[in-house]
TORVEXLUM-346573 format. One record per residue (C-alpha): x, y, z. Coordinates in pm, whole numbers, plus 50000, padded with zeros to 5 digits. Example, Ala and Ser with C-alpha at 12.3 -4.5 7.8 and 13.67 -1.06 7.14 Angstrom:
2
512304955050780/513674989450714/
END
This chain:
207
765938995824365/766889026124164/765939064624176/763489074423931/761009102123869/757639097224037/754379119924058/754129113624433/754709145324644/757519138624854/755649147825181/753249119825110/756399094125111/757239074625409/759849088125652/762209060525548/762239071825203/763349104425317/766659091425404/766939076225042/770489083924991/771979069925260/769509038625232/770679034924873/774349033324963/773909006525186/772358985924891/775148991024667/774559023824507/778109040424493/778459075924597/781019101624436/782839102224748/783019064024774/784729062224392/786939090224483/788059071724784/788189037424607/790509054824345/793039062824618/792899033224801/792549000424600/792048980324948/788558996424993/785528982124820/784768993724479/781779000324285/779928973524131/776988963223863/773538955824012/771938923223892/769988941323598/773058951423462/774748919523539/772508899723362/772638923423050/776208916223072/775958877323061/773368880222778/775628902922560/778648876722607/776068849822499/775188868822191/778518876822122/779658839022153/776708827421922/778418850621668/781848837921706/783108870221830/785118877422161/784358909822383/787798924622291/786828918021945/783938935421942/785418964722102/788148971321877/785348969221599/782748991721727/784439018421910/785109050421745/788909055521776/790439090921715/793899096621568/795369089821911/794429056321910/791969065222199/788129067222240/785639079622512/782119059522527/779549050022773/780199019622969/777658994622811/776858977723136/777619006723407/778239004123795/775109012524034/775989047724083/773969074124242/771739096724058/773509125623851/776709103723758/777539081223473/779959054723396/782329060623076/785019041722951/788419058322787/789549029522571/793339025822437/793689007422108/796088978722171/798048983821861/799449014922014/798989003922369/799338969622437/798128951822708/801378946522863/802728982522813/802369014322978/799029036622932/799749073222859/800999095823136/798469117123314/798739149723114/798079129822806/795009113022981/793909148623083/794529159122716/792399133422577/789329141622798/789369175722722/789479164822352/786439146222414/784679165122647/785469199822489/786739214322880/789809203523072/788919181023321/788069190823668/787829170224004/784529182724077/782709163223790/785109136023651/787529110223807/788709080823689/791019049723758/792089014923560/790428986623748/793188961023913/793968930723664/792068906323863/788808927523806/789528935523404/786678920823231/788208928322893/792238925422962/793198925322581/792168960322553/793458985922842/790839009222945/790019035423225/786729037323394/785669075823382/783119087823605/781249118623481/779179138823758/777099156823495/775159173923773/777959196623866/779439198423494/779549228223296/776799227423047/779359222422742/780539191922897/777159179122938/776349186622556/779459169022445/778559138022660/775299137322502/776749138422142/779159109822206/776019087722396/773909094622085/776539083521841/777359053822030/773799044422057/773649046721690/776799024521617/775908996421914/775038964821755/774528951022067/771758977222182/770048972521859/770048936121930/768538944222266/765758966622120/764978937621866/764588914322148/762348936822340/760438950422085/761648985222064/761869004521797/765469015721681/764849049721708/764359045422073/767019047222335/767189018022598/766909029122958/
END
């Protein structure tokens, strides 16, 4: 169950649907406050993908395997690295988040940031996010963390999970994120393959 647009007037919905935010939270949709709590305390339950995104992730891994390419090799080849060997890109298979939030990844090229080494200090992370998004990061609309080692699906390339609450972000941040997403969609070979499999024109973004 995902939130979308509907022509129905809200007054015609069953009363249960008027409590949709609380219902969705119980069904696995992760709220902004829950992500903030998890970033501060990893003993809590973190965000997860829904079944649709897990299926997409499995399909992408199968496609990579058929090409003889490992997930980290694909990342290193496709990601648009900047001069600091970082990149901010949408998560291909995002966690199940409340409406108004987006799941991104801040990648670190292993040539400069090897898996067993340290990530840049916090001030460098903030500078990188400002470089990509155009404004200094504000906890009202952005937060980030690195997954625990047991949950890292691409351990060969370190990355932070970045969550944008665009509904609360200044307009320049939304504009910057749209430009980054558009460039990523044009670059992504897997998105093109998904479109091909679904018979969707390459000029149309995937939902």
